[in-house]
C-alpha positions as CSV (number, residue, x, y, z in Angstrom):
1,X,0.0,0.0,0.0
2,X,1.2,3.5,-0.8
3,X,-0.2,7.0,-0.6
4,X,-0.5,9.7,-3.2
5,X,-2.0,13.2,-3.5
6,X,-4.7,13.3,-6.1
7,X,-5.6,16.3,-8.2
8,X,-9.3,15.4,-8.5
9,X,-11.7,12.7,-7.3
10,X,-14.8,12.7,-9.5
11,X,-14.8,11.8,-13.2
12,X,-16.8,13.6,-15.8
13,X,-19.5,10.9,-15.3
14,X,-19.4,11.2,-11.5
15,X,-17.3,8.1,-11.0
16,X,-15.4,7.9,-7.7
17,X,-12.2,5.8,-7.2
18,X,-10.6,6.0,-3.8
19,X,-8.0,3.3,-4.6
20,X,-6.1,2.0,-7.6
21,X,-5.1,-1.6,-7.7
22,X,-6.7,-4.7,-6.2
23,X,-5.9,-7.8,-4.1
24,X,-8.9,-9.9,-5.0
25,X,-6.8,-11.9,-7.4
26,X,-9.5,-12.5,-10.0
27,X,-7.8,-14.3,-12.8
28,X,-9.6,-12.5,-15.6
29,X,-9.3,-8.9,-14.3
30,X,-9.4,-6.3,-17.1
31,X,-8.1,-3.6,-14.8
32,X,-4.6,-5.3,-15.2
33,X,-4.6,-4.2,-18.8
34,X,-1.6,-2.0,-19.7
35,X,-3.9,0.6,-21.4
36,X,-4.8,1.9,-17.9
37,X,-1.2,3.0,-17.4
38,X,-0.8,1.8,-13.8
39,X,2.8,2.6,-12.9
40,X,2.9,0.3,-9.8
41,X,2.3,-3.4,-9.0
42,X,-1.4,-4.2,-9.3
43,X,-1.5,-5.6,-5.8
44,X,0.3,-2.5,-4.3
45,X,-2.8,-0.5,-3.5
46,X,-2.6,3.2,-4.3
47,X,-4.5,5.2,-1.7
48,X,-5.6,8.8,-2.5
49,X,-4.8,10.3,0.8
50,X,-6.7,13.6,0.1
51,X,-9.7,11.9,-1.5
52,X,-12.2,12.8,1.2
53,X,-11.2,16.5,1.2
54,X,-11.5,16.5,-2.6
55,X,-14.9,14.8,-2.5
56,X,-16.3,17.2,0.1
57,X,-15.3,20.1,-2.0
58,X,-16.7,18.5,-5.2
59,X,-20.0,17.7,-3.6
60,X,-20.4,21.3,-2.3
61,X,-19.8,22.7,-5.8
62,X,-22.4,20.4,-7.5
63,X,-25.4,22.4,-8.6
64,X,-27.6,19.4,-8.9
65,X,-27.8,16.2,-6.9
66,X,-26.8,13.1,-8.8
67,X,-25.8,9.5,-8.5
68,X,-22.1,8.9,-7.5
69,X,-20.7,5.6,-8.6
70,X,-17.6,3.6,-7.6
71,X,-16.1,0.2,-8.3
72,X,-15.7,0.2,-12.1
73,X,-11.9,0.1,-11.9
74,X,-11.2,-1.0,-8.4
75,X,-13.5,-2.9,-6.0
76,X,-13.6,-0.4,-3.1
77,X,-14.2,-3.2,-0.5
78,X,-10.6,-4.5,-0.6
79,X,-8.9,-5.4,2.7
80,X,-7.2,-2.0,2.7
81,X,-10.7,-0.4,3.1
82,X,-11.4,-2.4,6.2
83,X,-8.3,-0.8,7.8
84,X,-8.7,2.8,6.4
85,X,-12.5,3.2,6.2
86,X,-12.4,5.7,3.4
87,X,-15.5,4.3,1.6
88,X,-17.5,4.6,4.8
89,X,-16.3,8.2,5.2
90,X,-17.3,8.9,1.6
91,X,-20.7,7.4,2.2
92,X,-21.2,9.7,5.1
93,X,-20.4,12.7,2.9
94,X,-22.8,11.5,0.2
95,X,-25.6,11.1,2.8
96,X,-24.8,14.5,4.3
97,X,-25.1,16.3,1.0
98,X,-28.1,14.2,-0.3
99,X,-26.4,12.4,-3.2
100,X,-27.3,9.0,-4.5
101,X,-24.8,6.1,-4.6
102,X,-24.1,3.0,-6.6
103,X,-21.2,0.5,-6.2
104,X,-19.9,-2.5,-8.0
105,X,-18.3,-5.1,-5.7
106,X,-17.6,-8.8,-5.2
107,X,-17.3,-8.4,-1.4
108,X,-19.8,-9.2,1.3
109,X,-17.9,-6.7,3.4
110,X,-20.3,-4.1,1.9
111,X,-22.6,-5.2,4.7
112,X,-20.4,-3.3,7.2
113,X,-21.9,-0.1,5.7
114,X,-25.5,-1.3,5.5
115,X,-26.7,1.4,7.9
116,X,-25.3,4.2,5.7
117,X,-26.6,2.5,2.5
118,X,-30.1,2.5,4.0
119,X,-29.8,6.2,5.0
120,X,-28.7,7.2,1.5
121,X,-31.5,5.1,0.0
122,X,-34.1,6.7,2.2
123,X,-32.9,10.2,1.4
124,X,-31.9,9.8,-2.2
125,X,-31.1,6.5,-3.9
126,X,-28.7,3.6,-3.4
127,X,-28.1,0.6,-5.7
128,X,-25.6,-2.2,-5.0
129,X,-24.2,-4.0,-8.0
130,X,-22.8,-7.4,-7.2
131,X,-20.7,-9.5,-9.6
132,X,-21.6,-13.2,-9.8
133,X,-19.7,-15.4,-12.3
134,X,-19.6,-18.9,-10.9
135,X,-22.2,-20.9,-9.0
136,X,-19.7,-23.6,-8.0
137,X,-17.9,-22.7,-4.8
138,X,-14.7,-24.6,-5.5
139,X,-14.4,-23.1,-9.0
140,X,-15.1,-19.6,-7.6
141,X,-12.1,-20.0,-5.3
142,X,-9.9,-20.6,-8.3
143,X,-11.3,-17.8,-10.4
144,X,-11.7,-15.2,-7.7
145,X,-9.4,-16.5,-4.9
146,X,-9.1,-13.6,-2.4
147,X,-12.7,-12.3,-2.2
148,X,-16.1,-13.4,-0.9
149,X,-17.3,-16.6,-2.5
150,X,-20.5,-16.7,-4.6
151,X,-22.4,-18.1,-1.7
152,X,-21.2,-15.3,0.6
153,X,-22.2,-12.7,-2.0
154,X,-25.6,-14.3,-2.4
155,X,-26.1,-14.1,1.3
156,X,-25.2,-10.4,1.1
157,X,-27.7,-9.9,-1.6
158,X,-30.4,-11.5,0.6
159,X,-29.4,-9.1,3.4
160,X,-29.6,-6.1,1.0
161,X,-33.0,-7.3,-0.3
162,X,-34.4,-7.6,3.3
163,X,-33.0,-4.1,4.1
164,X,-34.8,-2.6,1.1
165,X,-31.6,-1.8,-0.9
166,X,-32.1,-2.4,-4.7
167,X,-29.5,-4.6,-6.4
168,X,-28.2,-5.3,-9.9
169,X,-26.1,-8.3,-10.7
170,X,-23.2,-8.4,-13.2
171,X,-23.2,-11.8,-14.9
172,X,-19.7,-11.6,-16.4
173,X,-17.3,-12.7,-17.4
174,X,-18.2,-16.2,-18.4
175,X,-15.0,-18.1,-19.3
176,X,-15.2,-20.4,-22.4
177,X,-14.7,-24.1,-21.5
178,X,-14.7,-23.3,-17.8
179,X,-18.0,-21.8,-16.5
180,X,-20.0,-21.5,-19.7
181,X,-22.4,-24.2,-18.8
182,X,-26.2,-24.2,-18.5
183,X,-25.9,-25.5,-15.0
184,X,-23.7,-22.6,-14.0
185,X,-25.8,-19.9,-15.6
186,X,-29.1,-21.4,-14.3
187,X,-27.6,-21.5,-10.8
188,X,-26.7,-17.8,-10.9
189,X,-30.0,-16.8,-12.4
190,X,-31.8,-18.6,-9.6
191,X,-29.8,-16.7,-7.0
192,X,-30.7,-13.5,-8.7
193,X,-34.4,-14.3,-8.7
194,X,-34.4,-15.3,-5.0
195,X,-32.5,-12.1,-4.1
196,X,-35.1,-10.1,-6.1
197,X,-32.4,-8.4,-8.2
198,X,-33.8,-5.4,-10.2
199,X,-31.6,-6.2,-13.1
200,X,-28.8,-8.4,-14.5
201,X,-26.1,-7.0,-16.8
202,X,-24.8,-9.4,-19.4
203,X,-23.3,-8.3,-22.6
204,X,-22.7,-11.8,-23.9
205,X,-21.2,-15.1,-22.8
206,X,-17.4,-14.8,-22.9
207,X,-14.7,-12.5,-21.8
208,X,-12.3,-9.9,-23.2
209,X,-8.5,-10.1,-23.1
210,X,-5.9,-7.5,-24.0
211,X,-2.3,-6.8,-23.2
212,X,-1.6,-7.1,-19.5
213,X,-4.6,-9.0,-18.4
214,X,-4.1,-11.6,-21.1
215,X,-0.7,-12.6,-19.7
216,X,-1.9,-12.8,-16.2
217,X,-5.0,-14.8,-17.2
218,X,-2.9,-17.3,-19.2
219,X,-0.5,-17.8,-16.3
220,X,-3.4,-18.6,-14.0
221,X,-4.8,-21.0,-16.6
222,X,-1.5,-22.8,-16.5
223,X,-1.7,-23.0,-12.7
224,X,-5.3,-24.1,-12.3
225,X,-6.3,-25.7,-15.6
226,X,-3.4,-27.4,-17.3
227,X,-3.7,-27.4,-21.1
228,X,-6.4,-24.8,-21.1
229,X,-4.1,-22.0,-22.2
230,X,-3.2,-23.9,-25.4
231,X,-6.9,-24.6,-26.1
232,X,-7.6,-20.8,-25.8
233,X,-4.7,-20.0,-28.1
234,X,-5.9,-22.5,-30.7
235,X,-9.5,-21.3,-30.5
236,X,-9.1,-17.6,-30.2
237,X,-5.5,-16.6,-31.1
238,X,-5.1,-13.0,-30.0
239,X,-8.8,-11.9,-30.3
240,X,-10.0,-9.2,-27.9
241,X,-13.5,-10.8,-27.5
242,X,-13.5,-14.5,-26.7
243,X,-17.1,-15.6,-27.1
244,X,-18.3,-18.9,-25.7
245,X,-19.2,-21.6,-28.2
246,X,-22.4,-22.0,-26.1
247,X,-23.1,-18.3,-26.2
248,X,-26.3,-18.3,-28.2
249,X,-27.9,-21.0,-26.1
250,X,-26.9,-19.5,-22.8
251,X,-28.0,-16.0,-23.8
252,X,-31.4,-17.4,-24.8
253,X,-31.6,-19.0,-21.4
254,X,-30.6,-15.7,-19.8
255,X,-33.2,-13.6,-21.6
256,X,-35.9,-16.1,-21.2
257,X,-35.3,-16.4,-17.4
258,X,-35.3,-12.6,-17.0
259,X,-38.5,-12.2,-19.0
260,X,-40.3,-14.9,-16.9
261,X,-39.3,-13.3,-13.6
262,X,-39.6,-9.6,-14.5
263,X,-35.9,-8.8,-14.2
264,X,-34.4,-6.0,-16.2
265,X,-31.9,-7.4,-18.7
266,X,-31.4,-4.7,-21.3
267,X,-28.0,-3.0,-20.4
268,X,-29.2,0.4,-21.7
269,X,-32.3,0.3,-19.5
270,X,-30.2,-0.8,-16.4
271,X,-27.6,1.9,-16.9
272,X,-30.3,4.5,-17.2
273,X,-31.7,3.2,-13.9
274,X,-28.3,3.3,-12.2
275,X,-27.5,6.8,-13.4
276,X,-30.8,8.5,-12.7
277,X,-31.6,10.2,-9.4
278,X,-35.1,11.4,-8.9
279,X,-34.8,13.8,-6.1
280,X,-37.1,13.0,-3.3
281,X,-39.2,15.7,-1.7
282,X,-38.5,16.5,1.9
283,X,-40.8,14.7,4.4
284,X,-42.0,18.1,5.7
285,X,-43.2,19.1,2.2
286,X,-44.9,15.7,1.6
287,X,-46.8,16.0,4.9
288,X,-48.4,19.3,3.8
289,X,-50.2,17.4,1.0
290,X,-50.7,14.1,2.9
């Protein structure tokens, strides 16, 4: 872990990243790609030591309340967060100023902040996005070794459901010849239905590889799935998009399940839902017309 001074904290689309790098160890992680120009070891977490001051200033300057999102590049609920508490402090600021919040995570540690998530949701809007890729627990431990297992994430989704926090599930990536099976997809979809997820994001059955994450992915295939790297190279060469041979069948299963259970499954519709904050009227004003 190392500390830096940041010049800014919110992106043009109101994205918030308190950390750079990750220790989850997911074998397919796109954030390892060299195009992101990370100039330190991926597991050496970069902490923006002035992030909270920058966030406080940025929120004060905002003319209109909006959704603030985090987790697109680095899962904020890494072990470093459990020591530093910067996400929790950021959530307190968002609640104080009346902003909405959405996060992408693979960690059940988000439940530590359930009280603040509920406060934000009651005042503005809060949506938790949880990634689920693998129904099989033992396989999950190979693909995503240093983070909550799928069963633990599912348990967190149930807690969020019971607490009234809306959720969206990312069903990706699906690795060809590894977890691209009907049994796996059906198991995850059943979890989503039981957890009453508002939506499931899936762009297709497969994954993407580019310089940086490709090398790490192949090294982990050699470690956990001997011979699989060679199968990938024969099948896909140096393609960026590696689609599953079972892709059409699995996508039909996905769309059919979502239609049957009333789950949003059009990415554009889900992203609009995630980015839209309908400001809630103060309770005092509502009571005048009650």
